[in-house]
Phi, psi and omega in degrees: 000338185296320179295319181297315181296321178300316180293319177298314177301320180290324180293321184279335182055237184278354185290334181203159178247129180257120180241133177248130180245131176278106181294338181284329178269346180231063185296320180296319178294315182296327175292315180301323181272000177058043180276114182246335184236140179245140353282153173236127181253133178229128178253120177249145170220124184052042175080359179253133177293125180253333183202148175211143183204135171257154179104166181292136180240153179280134183302316183292324178294320180293320174303311180300317181294317182293323180292331177297327185263353183273000000 
């Protein structure tokens, strides 16, 4: 997924920020976000969660989804 996320970030440029969190190093954050399955994708806009999905995602689908909310 790392390469897919890099491509998504490059495609979106300044339209969105793609952040990867290491759940092993950020246990408190992963618990607060209730992340149980990896990967878990969460989309926030203006501090509000808009979308959440666990499991492998297609890069093109992620770009389309993010563009809908930008």
